[in-house]
C-alpha positions in Angstrom: -0.2 2.5 28.8 -0.4 1.5 25.1 2.1 0.0 22.8 4.9 2.5 22.2 5.7 2.9 18.5 8.4 4.8 16.7 8.1 6.3 13.2 11.2 6.8 11.0 10.5 9.2 8.1 7.8 10.9 10.1 7.9 14.2 8.2 6.8 12.6 4.9 3.3 12.2 3.6 3.1 8.5 4.6 4.8 9.3 7.9 2.2 12.1 8.6 -0.6 9.7 7.8 0.9 7.2 10.3 1.0 9.9 13.0 -2.7 10.8 12.3 -3.8 7.2 12.5 -1.7 6.4 15.6 -3.0 9.6 17.3 -6.5 8.1 17.2 -5.5 4.5 17.9 -6.7 3.2 21.3 -3.8 0.8 21.8 -0.8 2.7 20.4 1.1 5.7 21.7 3.8 7.7 20.0 7.4 7.1 20.8 10.4 8.6 18.9 9.5 10.4 15.6 12.6 10.5 13.4 13.0 12.8 10.4 16.7 13.4 9.6 16.3 16.5 7.5 13.7 18.0 9.8 15.3 17.1 13.1 14.6 19.7 15.8 11.5 21.1 14.0 8.1 20.7 15.6 5.8 18.1 14.0 3.3 20.7 13.1 5.8 22.5 10.9 5.4 19.5 8.4 1.9 18.5 9.5 -0.1 21.5 10.5 -3.3 19.3 10.4 -1.9 17.4 13.4 -2.3 20.2 15.9 -2.7 17.8 18.8 1.0 16.9 18.3 2.2 20.5 18.7 4.4 19.5 21.7 6.2 16.8 19.7 9.5 17.4 17.8 11.2 15.5 15.1 14.4 13.7 16.2 17.5 12.7 14.2 17.4 9.2 12.6 19.0 7.1 15.3 18.4 3.3 15.3 19.2 3.2 19.0 16.4 5.6 19.8 14.0 3.8 17.5 14.9 0.6 19.4 13.5 2.0 22.6 10.0 1.6 21.2 7.9 -1.6 21.2 7.3 -1.5 17.4 8.9 0.5 14.6 7.4 1.8 11.5 9.9 2.7 8.7 8.5 5.2 6.2 11.9 5.8 4.5 13.3 5.5 1.0 14.3 1.9 0.4 18.0 2.5 0.6 17.7 4.1 4.0 15.1 1.6 5.2 17.4 -1.4 4.5 20.3 0.2 6.4 18.2 1.3 9.4 16.4 -2.1 9.7 19.7 -3.9 9.8 20.7 -1.8 12.8 17.5 -2.7 14.8 17.5 -5.6 17.3 16.1 -8.8 15.8 13.4 -9.1 18.4 11.7 -5.8 17.8 8.6 -5.9 15.5 9.1 -3.7 12.4 6.7 -2.7 9.6 8.5 -1.3 6.6 6.6 0.9 4.2 9.4 1.0 1.6 10.0 -1.5 -1.2 13.2 -2.9 0.5 11.9 -6.3 1.5 8.9 -6.9 -0.8 10.6 -9.0 -3.5 11.9 -12.5 -3.2 13.8 -12.6 -6.5 17.2 -10.8 -6.3 17.3 -10.6 -10.1 13.9 -8.8 -10.3 15.1 -6.5 -7.6 18.3 -5.6 -9.5 16.4 -4.9 -12.7 13.9 -2.5 -11.1 15.9 -1.0 -8.2 19.6 -1.3 -9.1 20.8 -1.6 -5.5 21.8 -4.6 -3.4 18.9 -6.9 -2.6 18.3 -6.8 1.1 16.1 -10.0 1.3 12.4 -10.6 1.7 10.1 -10.2 4.7 6.6 -11.4 5.3 4.4 -9.6 2.7 1.9 -7.5 4.5 -1.3 -7.7 2.5 -3.7 -9.4 4.9 -6.3 -10.1 2.3 -4.2 -12.7 0.5 -4.8 -16.4 1.3 -3.2 -17.3 4.6 -1.6 -13.9 5.0 -3.3 -13.0 8.3 -1.7 -16.0 10.0 1.7 -15.2 8.5 1.6 -11.6 9.5 0.5 -12.4 13.0 3.5 -14.7 13.4 6.0 -12.3 11.8 8.4 -9.9 13.5 9.3 -8.2 10.2 6.6 -7.2 7.7 7.0 -5.5 4.3 3.9 -3.3 3.6 2.9 -3.6 -0.1 3.1 -0.8 -2.6 0.1 1.4 -3.2 -0.5 0.5 -6.9 0.4 -3.1 -6.1 -2.3 -3.3 -3.4 -5.0 -2.0 -5.8 -4.0 -4.4 -8.6 -3.5 -7.5 -6.4 -6.8 -7.0 -4.6 -8.6 -6.6 -8.0 -7.0 -9.6 -9.8 -5.9 -12.2 -7.2 -9.3 -13.8 -6.7 -9.9 -14.2 -10.5 -6.5 -15.6 -11.1 -6.8 -17.9 -8.1 -10.2 -19.2 -9.2 -8.9 -19.9 -12.8 -11.3 -17.4 -14.4 -8.6 -15.1 -15.8 -5.4 -15.8 -17.7 -2.4 -14.5 -15.8 -0.3 -14.3 -19.0 -2.4 -11.4 -20.4 -2.9 -8.7 -17.7 -3.2 -5.0 -18.5 -3.3 -2.4 -15.7 -3.8 1.3 -16.1 -3.8 3.2 -12.8 -3.9 6.8 -11.8 -2.5 8.1 -8.5 -2.6 11.4 -6.6 0.5 13.5 -6.3 1.3 12.4 -2.8 2.3 9.1 -4.2 5.5 10.7 -5.4 6.5 11.8 -2.0 7.3 15.2 -0.5 10.6 16.0 -2.2 10.3 19.1 -4.4 9.9 18.4 -8.1 9.1 20.6 -11.1 6.8 17.8 -12.4 4.7 18.1 -9.3 4.3 21.9 -9.2 0.6 22.9 -9.2 1.1 24.7 -12.5 2.1 21.4 -14.1 -0.4 19.1 -12.4 -3.7 21.1 -12.2 -5.9 20.4 -15.2 -3.6 17.6 -16.5 -3.4 13.8 -16.6 -0.1 12.3 -17.6 1.4 8.9 -17.9 4.9 8.0 -16.5 7.2 5.0 -16.3 5.2 3.3 -19.1 6.5 0.3 -21.0 7.0 -2.1 -18.1 9.4 0.1 -16.1 7.4 0.9 -13.0 8.8 -0.8 -9.8 5.5 -2.2 -8.7 5.3 -4.5 -11.8 7.4 -7.4 -10.3 5.6 -7.0 -7.0 2.2 -7.5 -8.7 3.5 -10.5 -10.7 5.0 -12.1 -7.5 1.7 -11.9 -5.6 -0.4 -13.2 -8.5 2.1 -16.1 -8.9 1.6 -17.0 -5.3 -2.1 -17.5 -5.7 -1.6 -20.1 -8.3 -1.4 -17.9 -11.3 1.4 -19.7 -13.2 3.8 -17.1 -14.6 1.9 -13.8 -14.7 2.7 -11.2 -17.4 1.7 -7.7 -16.4 1.6 -4.6 -18.6 1.3 -1.7 -16.2 0.9 2.0 -17.1 0.8 4.4 -14.1 -0.7 7.9 -14.5 -0.4 11.1 -12.4 -3.8 12.6 -11.6 -4.5 16.2 -10.5 -5.5 15.2 -6.9 -3.5 15.0 -3.7 -4.4 11.4 -2.8 -6.1 8.3 -4.1 -5.6 5.6 -6.6 -8.0 4.4 -9.3 -6.8 1.2 -11.0 -8.5 -0.4 -14.1 -7.3 -4.0 -14.2 -8.1 -6.3 -17.1 -7.2 -9.9 -17.9 -8.2 -12.2 -20.7 -11.0 -14.6 -19.7 -10.1 -18.3 -19.8 -13.6 -19.0 -20.9 -15.3 -16.5 -23.2 -18.6 -17.4 -21.6 -17.7 -16.2 -18.1 -20.2 -13.8 -16.8 -20.1 -10.7 -14.7 -21.9 -12.6 -12.0 -19.2 -15.2 -12.0 -16.5 -12.6 -11.5 -18.4 -10.9 -8.7 -19.0 -14.2 -7.0 -15.3 -15.0 -7.0 -14.4 -11.6 -5.6 -17.2 -11.8 -3.0 -16.0 -15.3 -1.9 -12.4 -14.2 -1.6 -13.2 -11.1 0.5 -16.0 -12.6 2.6 -15.0 -11.4 6.1 -12.3 -9.0 4.9 -13.3 -5.8 6.7 -11.4 -3.4 4.4 -12.4 -4.6 1.0 -15.8 -3.7 -0.3 -17.4 -5.1 -3.5 -19.8 -2.4 -4.5 -23.3 -3.4 -5.3 -23.8 -1.4 -8.5 -21.7 1.8 -8.7 -18.1 2.0 -9.9 -15.3 2.9 -7.5 -14.3 6.5 -6.9 -11.2 7.7 -5.2 -13.2 10.4 -3.3 -15.2 7.6 -1.6 -12.1 6.0 -0.1 -10.0 9.1 0.9 -9.2 9.2 4.6 -10.1 5.5 5.1 -8.4 2.1 5.0 -10.9 0.8 2.5 -10.5 -0.6 -1.0 -13.6 -0.5 -3.2 -14.0 -2.9 -6.1 -16.3 -3.4 -9.0 -16.1 -6.0 -11.8 -17.6 -6.7 -15.3 -17.1 -9.3 -17.9 -16.4 -7.6 -21.3 -17.9 -10.2 -23.6 -16.9 -8.2 -26.7 -13.2 -8.3 -25.8 -13.2 -11.5 -23.9 -11.7 -9.8 -20.8 -12.4 -9.5 -17.1 -12.4 -5.9 -16.0 -12.0 -5.0 -12.3 -11.7 -1.4 -11.1 -10.2 -0.7 -7.7 -10.1 2.5 -5.7 -8.2 3.2 -2.5 -6.4 6.0 -0.6 -2.7 5.6 -1.6 -1.8 7.0 1.9 -4.3 4.8 3.7 -4.8 1.3 2.4 -1.9 1.9 0.1 0.6 2.9 2.8 0.0 4.0 6.4 -3.4 2.4 7.0 -2.2 -0.9 5.7 0.9 -0.7 7.8 -1.2 -0.2 11.0 -3.5 -3.0 9.9 -0.4 -5.3 9.8 0.9 -4.0 13.1 -2.5 -4.7 14.7 -2.1 -8.4 13.6 1.5 -8.6 14.8 0.4 -7.2 18.2 -2.5 -9.6 18.6 -5.1 -6.8 18.2 -8.2 -6.9 16.0 -7.0 -5.8 12.6 -9.6 -3.0 12.4 -8.4 -1.3 15.5 -7.9 2.5 15.0 -8.7 2.3 11.3 -11.6 4.0 9.5 -14.1 2.2 7.2 -15.5 5.5 5.9 -14.0 8.0 3.5 -14.2 11.8 3.8 -16.5 13.7 1.5 -16.8 16.1 -0.2 
């Protein structure tokens, strides 16, 4: 018998990716699958690609039922996630995929979310310094946001090594449409998205901004200032983030940047510094990998790091399972793929 896990919000895109990964995990087995608006419907009604789950049915969202599992994944909107987690027994391990418990600063939370601050849990990005030990010891873990994961992985080693100035960071990142969730929206209609690239929540208003700044502050980056512009790309999944920061020393070379990234992620199974090519979202889709490449722009005096990952994989469900593996004392790679799906 494996570890029995419950998934709340199982009918959404991140929830479906959790079910796919758990279905192939050697040490996990599915418990209650809650989806309030889809309660009573078969799992395959929302996720026809999960035909092996055709005997499973979505249940109402009931914290008591979730508590019957050995571990709970919450793939809910942040308002619901905070309420449901408060109703779960303190001893049960929980991994929350929402933003509810990512931020330490109540003021930053109120500016970007405008709801009561629920507190902070252990931040579940294993590749940060000391994070594996913290996650392994935690009972409650907040999985990072998808854009935040890409940006932090790209910039934290350079900020931590003193190569880049945290006060001058510019990030432009494109995401697939699944990052907006499954709720119907005119802006996400195929007619609107296909053949188009569009920016949204520009001008410092995107909610992942304070999360990125918080993580970079924690690696010794002083008081980071991030200008972040997200973009919607005509693809279902994936994130490509171009992250730049002013070099502290104009003479810093591409080799020095790559050496800092290589040292930071030596032994990190899910971060790959590419040898020569630049990252592509297609190469990471379906995997838990983040691909990085760096260059020193001598003309502009800036470090440039490009990161690609699957927003539903390393940006959500895969990362949540990676954290759960650590919490359960399993190898962090268990049940997770290193390889993308192509074409």
